N, C-alpha and C positions, 0 to 999 in steps of 0.2 A: 248684226248691228249695221244700219243703214252708213251709206258711204260717208256723208259729211258728219256724222256723228264719230265715225272710226278716226276722222281726220281731226276733228275738234277735241274728244277726250283726251288724247294724250296730251296736248298742249295745256289743257286745263290741270289734268294731274299732274305734269312737270311743274308748271307753277307752284302748286300746294306742295309737292314733294321739295321743291327749291326752297321754300320757306321754311320747313323744318330742317332741311340740311344746313341752311345758313345759320338758324339758330342753333344746330349742334355744333357748328364749327367756330361761329365768332361769337355766339350769346354770351358765353363765358368771361369774356373780355371785361365785361362791366361788373363781374364777380371776382373781386380780388382778394376777399377775404376767407375763401375757402380752399381746401386742400386739393391739391391737382389730381389726385386719384377720383376724388368724389365728383370734380368736374368731368372727368373723362367717363365715369359711369352714368353720368347724368346726360352727356352727350351722345352715348351709346342708345341710351332709351329714346331720346328724341330721334336718333337717327333710324331708329325700328321702324318709326312712323313713316319717315322718308322713303324707306323700301317699301314699305306696303303700298305707297302711290307709284313709285318710280317702277317697279317691276310691271304691275298692270299697264301702266302708260307705254311702256316699250313693247309689250305684248301685243296691245290694242294697236298701237301705232304701226307695229311690223306690217300689219295688214294693208295699210296705204302708203307708208314711207320705208325708204331703205334705212339700214343701220347706219350709214354716214348722216343721212338726214336728221335721224333721230337724235345722235349725239350731239350734231350741230345744234338743233333745237335747244337741246338741253345746256349747251355751252352758252347760248345766247340768252335763255331764260335765266340762267344762273347769273350772268352779268347784270340783267335787269332788276333782279330780284335784290342782290347784293348792292346795287347803287342805292336802292330806296332803304335797304336795312342800314348802311353805313352812314347815311345822312340821318334818318329819323331815330334809330335806335342807339348808334354808337356816337352820333353828334359829329361826324366827319364833314368836312367841307367836299363838295363835289366841284372839281375844277374843270376848266377847259382840257386840261391833259387828259383828265379821265374821260371826257366826253369823245374827244379825238380819239383816243385809244380804243373806246368802245365802239366807236363808228367804224373805224379800220377792221376790227374784228367781225363786225356785222357785215361789212363789205366782204370779208372773206367767206363768210355764210352763206351770200347771197351766190356765189359761184358753185357750192354744194347743191343748191336748190335749182340753179340755172340749168343743170343737165350738160351733156358733153360739149365741149366747145369743138 
């Protein structure tokens, strides 16, 4: 796999993976009339597809990124996906507190990618 594709593929796979995982973890919040056991089973089914994307993302990504960089990338992507999901699907408000908190986490991620100090 070419170097730049090995660097880009994990990011795209992790974005897709996090979309599935966000629906698995939080999508049920709009489904109040179903038994919890059914929601758990449905969430497991959705999470299966998340794993089908996350495992190759990390396998491919490990050729270019460290494990800490992959984990950090996944966390930042998770926040971005969740922010969009919570506003568009759940109807939550995105406030300055959220934006500042997410920016602080992103600033922390910058240290992981910056290298040794």
